[in-house]
N, C-alpha and C positions, 0 to 999 in steps of 0.2 A: 731458118724459120724459127727453130727452137730458141736461138739467141734473142730474136726479136720479141718473142712471147715473154721470155725471162725479163728482158729489159722493160717491157710494158708493165709487167707485174710489179717490178721494183718501183717504177715511177708512180703507179697507183698507190702503193703503200706509202711512199714518201709524201705525196701531196694530199692524201686523204685527211680530212679534218680530224683532230684528236678526239672529238666528241663521238666518233664512230666506235672508238674503243672504250671500254668501261674503265673509268679512272679509279673506281673503288668498288668493292663489293658491298652489298647491303648488309647492315649489321644492326643489332638492337642491344642497348646497354641496360644492364640490371644492377641494382644495388640492394643488397639484403642486409638486414640487421636482426638482432635476436628478439628476446622476449620483452615486450612492453608490459610492465606490471605496475599496479597502483595499490600500494599498501595504505593503511590508515594514516600514517604520518605524512605521506605524500599528499593525500587528500586535504588534510588540515593545513599543510604548507601552502597549498594553492588557494585556500579560502581567503577572499578579500573582505575588507570591512563592510562593503555594501552587500555581501552575501553571494557575490559571483565567484567564479573560480578562474584562475589565470595560470596557464601552462606555457605560454609562448617562450618565456625565458629558459625553460628546460632544454630547448633545442637550438638556442641561439648560436652556439659554436659548431654545430654539426649539420645544420640544415642544407648547406650547399652540397654535401655529399648526395643528398636525395634529389635536389633540384637539378643536378648535373646528369641524372640518369633518365632514361626513357620510362623505366618502371622501377619504383622504389617500394620494397615489400617489407612488412613487419608482421610478426606474430602478435596479435592483440590478445594478450592473456588476461583479459578482464571482460566484464560485461558492462553494458550501458542500460541498466534495468530501471533507472530512475531512483529517486531518493527513497529511503535513507541510504546514503553512500557508505559503503563498507569496504574494508580491505580483506586480507587473508583471515579465514580460509574461504570466505564466500564473497567474491569481488563484485562490486557495483560502483562504477566511476561516473563522475559528472560528464555530461555530453561535451563540455568544453575541452576535455582531453582529446577526444577524437577530432574536434574542430582544429585544435592547435597542431595536432599531428599532421593533418592534411595541409595546413598552412605551411608547415615545415618542408613539405614536398613529397610526403609519402602518399602514393596513390593506389596501393593495393594492400588490403588487410587479409590476414589469414585467420580463420575463425574456428578451425578444427583443433581444439585443445581440451584438456581435462577440466577447464574452468568455464567453458562457454555456457554450461547449464547450471552454474552456481545459484542463480535465482530462478531456476525452473524454466519451463518452456516459454512462458510469457516473457521472462527477462531476456531469453535468447532471441525471441522474435522481435522484441523492441530494439535489441542491439543491431540486428541486421537491417531493420527498418531505418535506423538512424544512419547507417552506412549508405543505404540507398538514397536517403534524403539529401545526404552530403555529396552524392555523386562519386562515392569511393567504390571501386571494384573490390569484390571480396569472393572468397571461395572456401569450401570446407564444410559448409552446412547446407542451407537451402540451395546454394549453387555449388554442386559437387565438383565442378570444374569450370574454368573460364579460358577463353582464348584471347590473348593479348596481341593485337596486330600493330606493327610499326615498321615502316620502311619496307613494306612488302613481305615481312616475315611474320608468320603466325606461330606464336609460342603458347602452348597449352600449359596452364598452371593448375596442379592438383594438390590437395591438402588432406592429410589424414591424421587421426589421433589414436593412441593406444587404448584410451578409455575416457569416460566422463566421471567426474567425482559425484555428480548427482544424476542418478538414473531414473528418478521418479518421473514418469510421464514422457520419457524420451522416445517412446515408440511413436509419438505424434509429432516429433521434430526430426527433420533429416540431418543427420550428423555422420560424416565420413569416418567410420572406424577402420582401423588397419585390418584389411582382409585382402589377400592376394587375388582372390576371385573378383572382388569388387574393383580393385585397382586395374586388373586386366581388362575388365569390362569398360572402365572409364578410358583407358588407353585406346581401346578400339573405337570408342565414341569420338574422341578428339581427333584421331586419325581420319575417321569418316568425315569430320568437319574441316579437314584441310590443314591440320596442325603440321608445321614443318619440324618442330622440336618440342620436347616435353620437359618441364621442370616439376619435380615432385617434392613437396614440402612435408616432412614427417615430424610429428610430435611423438618422440620416442626416447628410449634410453633410460639411464639411471641418474637420478638427481645427484649433483655435486661430485660426479666422477669425471676426472679428466680423460680417462681412456674410454673409448666407445665400447659398448657391450657386444658380445658375440652375436646377439640377435640383430643389432643394428648393422653389423658388417654383412651378415647373411642376407638381410633384406636389401641392403644397398646393392649387393651382387645380383640379386634377383631383378631389381629394378633396371640395372644396366642391361641385363640380358633381355628384358622386356622392351627395350628401346628408349629408356629415359636418358636424357642428356645430362641433367644435373639433379642432385638430391641435396636439399637444404634442411638441416635438422634443428629442432628446438626442444625444450623441456628440461635438459640437465641443469640449466642456469649457470653453467661454467663453460668456457670454451673447450672444444674438443678438436681433434685433428681434422685435416682436410686432405683428401686423397685425390690425385689426378691420374687419369689413364689416357695415354696417347693413342691416336688412331694409326692406321697404316701409313699415313703421310707424315707421321711424327708430331702432329699438332694435337693439343688436348681435345679429346673427343668426349670425355666423361669426367665429372667431378662429384665428389660427395663431401659436404661439410657437415660433419656429424652433429655439431652444435656450435652456434655462434654466441652462446652465453646470453647474458641479460643485456638488453638495450638500456633500460632504466628500471630501477626498483629500489626498495629500502632494505634489501638483504645486505647484512653488514660485512660478511666475510670478504676478504680481498679478492678471491677468485670470482665471486659473484658480482663484484663491482667492475670487473674488467671484462669487456665484451669485444666482439669483432664486427667490423663492417666489411662485407665481402662485395667486391665489384668484379664484373666480367662482361664480356660482349659475346653474343651468339652470332655466328656467321654461317650462312648456308653455302657450302661448296659443292662441287660435282660429286664428291664422295659422301656428302651428308653434312649435318651440322658440326661445327667445331667451335671451340671456346678460345677467345683471344682476350688480351688486356686483362689478365687474371691477377688480382692482387687483393690483399686484405690490409686492414688498419686497426690498431688498438684504440678503444674508447674506454673512458672511465666515468662512472657515476660519481660526480663530485658533490659532496654534501656539506657545504659550509653553513655556519650559523650566523644569521644576521638579525640583529634586534631581538635576540633570544629565540629565533625561529629557524628551524632547520630547512634548508632549501636544496633543490636538486637540479643539477645541470649535467648534460652529457658533454664531455670534453675530449677532443682527440689528443692522444698521448704517445703516439709512435715516436715523435720527435719531441724531446723534453723542452726544447726551446719554444714550442708552441703554447705551452701552458705555464711556464715558470713565472711569467709576469701576472698570471691570474691567481694561481695557487702559490702564494708567496711564503707560507709557513713552512719551515724546514721539515717538520714532521709530516706535512701533507705530501711534499715532493718525495721524501724518503720512502713513504709507503707505496707511492705509485712506482717509483724506480725499482723497489724490491719486488713488487708483484709482477711487473712487466718483465723483469729479468728472468724470473722463474718460468713464466709462461712462454717467453720467447725461446728459452732453451728447450722447453717441451715441444714447441712447434718446429724448431729446427730438427729435432730428432724424429718427429712423427710426420712432418709435412714438408719434406724437402723440395717438392715440385711446385710450390706456390711462392710467389714473391710478396714480401712484406713492404708496403709503402712506408719508407722511413726517412728519407733525406729530402730536405727542402732548401732551396737557395735562400740567402739572407733576405732578399726582398719579399719572398713568399712568407717567411716567418714573421717579418715585421707587420705585414698586413693580414695575417691569418689567411693567406691566399693558398688555395689548394688546386693545382691544376698542372700542368702539362704531364700527362702520362700517355702512353701510346693510344692514339685514336680518341683521346679525351680532350674536349674543348676547355680552354681556360675559363674560369669564372671567378669573379671577385666576391669574396664573402662580405655580406652585409654586416654592419656593426651590431653588436648585441642590443637587445631591447633595453636591458638595464646596464648600468656601469658594472665592471667586474666586481665580484663579491669577494670580500676577504673574510677568512674564518678558519677554524680548525676542524679537522676530521674528528668524528666521534671515535671513542675507543673501539678498536677492532680486535675481535678474538681470533684464535687460530681457525684455520679453514675447517669448516664443518663437513662431515662425511654424509650428512643426511638430515632429514626432518620428516619430523613426523609427515526402410524402403527408400532409395535415392531418386532425386529428381534429375531432369535433364540439365545439361550445362548451358552456359551462355557464352557468347563472344563479346569482346569489348575492344573498342578502339581508343587510342589516346593521341 
């Protein structure tokens, strides 16, 4: 009798349709980049003869990184307070910058940083109103947290800043300041709203320092203990290390990227021109959330001069064959190679648990094609809006060591 039962079970297993068994676990793909800044020279560069502003070309070579993710996230370190448009130290950018950033594929903006109140409360309110009008999800100010839902996974996104440069009237504007009691309260709120995992974005650290500060490491440890799956940092304007902690099953269960550096800016020092794009997938397992397909890639703010006007483009540079036909001046490529070599050595020493995406087959390089990584769909890169720009880098000096009540959260689907 036992043999008959065993035989019957085997036959059932053999002839059951494959659809009965899950072919793949649910996952959600994230892409993070660093600080989007807009200095005065960048604003003047985008100004067109008819008085409009054009930014699409800035992201021509990088936008498919964002479009290939479920959620692409940027720290918007500027405001959209209306004219007159100004750069550092009190930022106000043309609305066209936010529009072009959305067109490039970014669908989540971080608003908790030290510049959000540069133009006062009214400027900050206009900024978040613009994001709402564009249908861009955002968190850190009037939305202290959001829940991003995709493929059945609910990911809470939280955002905090160490301070605001302009504190006049800030009591009437909700801004997430770094406070562990506030963060703990928000973690409880997102858990009550069904969050499966939590990503916390921190505006912290010491500007222009490659090594994370003790305060960053201490807070990252606290966030891990509080149940946060990933911590993504901004503000230092240079890349910092990325740490990965494995769970009991040996898979990455927690990561902290202390700083992704700048995404785009007019800061001239080499380390401020080299940033990171961080990609990973969150997967929910029986033991909790884990991180898969974790890798980063180097990007460079290329500033060629065309018709006597400085322009700005974000260019992928992990593989030099991807940009050598664009930046053809030997001095340009030499500066990129020298900078990436130093930072690559730094990452190898401090971040051994994360993979750098660096090798591309010849057919990928020829077409500026970026794709097949684990669980990542191939996607062809569209051609740049403008033809490749030829020009020289401006003179770069040595690396600088410095310069001078909450509301309820919301859920969002994509």
